[in-house]
N, C-alpha and C positions, 0 to 999 in steps of 0.2 A: 504494500500500500504506500503510495507516495505521500508527500507532506500535504498536498492539497486535499487529497481524499481524507487524510487524518484530520485536517482542520475542519472540513465539512462535517465529518462524523462527530467531532467534538462540539461544533456549533449546534448540530441537531440534538445531541444529548443535553447540552446546556439549555436549549429551548424547551425540551421536554421537562427538565427539572424546574425551569421557570414557570411553565404552565401548571405543573403539579402544585408548586408553591402558591401560585395565584388562586388556583381552585380551592386549596385549603384555607386561603386567606379570606375568600369571599364569604359573606353571610349566606346562609342557605337560600334565602329568598332571591338573592342576586345570582348565586351559582346556577340555579335552575333556569336562568334566562339565557345562558350562553352555552353553545356547543364547544367542543374542543377545537374544532376548525376555526370558530370565531375567536377564541382566545389566542390561538397561534397567529391569526390575522392581526389582532390588536397588538400583540407583541411585536410583530414585524413593523407595524405602523409606528409604534412608540420608538423603536430603535431607529427607524428612518427619520423621525422627528429629531431625535438626539443628534444624529449625524448631520442633518441639514440646518439645524437651528443655531449651532454654536453653543448649545446649552451645556455641553460637557465642561465648559469653562466657568460655569456659574451654577448656582442652585436652581434646580428645576422648578418651573412654575406649573403646578399641577393643572390649573385651570386652562392654561394654554395647550398643554398636552392633551387634555380631555377634548377641547374644542377641535384640535387637529385630528384626533382619532375619529370623532363624530363626522367631521367634514370629509375625511378620506373614505370612511365607510359608506357615506351617501354617494360620493363620487364613484366608488368602486362597486356600487350597487350591492353592498353587503347587508344593507338595511338601515333603519333609523333606530338609534339607541339613545336611551335617556342618559343625560350627563351624570346624574347621581350614580348610575350603574357603572358607567365607564370609569368614573372616579375611583371606584373600588378596584377595578382592574389596574389602573395606573398606580394606585397606592400599593397594591400587591407587588407589582413589578419593581417599584422603588424599594420596598422593604426587602425583596429578594436581593437586589443589588447591594443594598446597605449591609445585608447579612454577610457579604463577602468584602465589605469595605470599598465597594466601587459603586459607580452611579449607573451601571447598565446591566 
């Protein structure tokens, strides 16, 4: 296995751990609203936001991340999601990153 394959496998495993963490973080009534596919999608959009916003140099603004995820989900025809529900996902992702001392 070459280094690119190893890196992709590592990224996939990290995404799976992150999604599991988020699922455990979400309150039951919010958890039931999202499929695993949607949670992976939200994670991708959050990471995209970090990469494109310069946010890695500053403290994350959860409201801006939530707005971005909701906007992208509409644009990508993933559906309309309530800000308060997406906020739980964003907070879960941030908690996961902080548990490793990083912001992503």
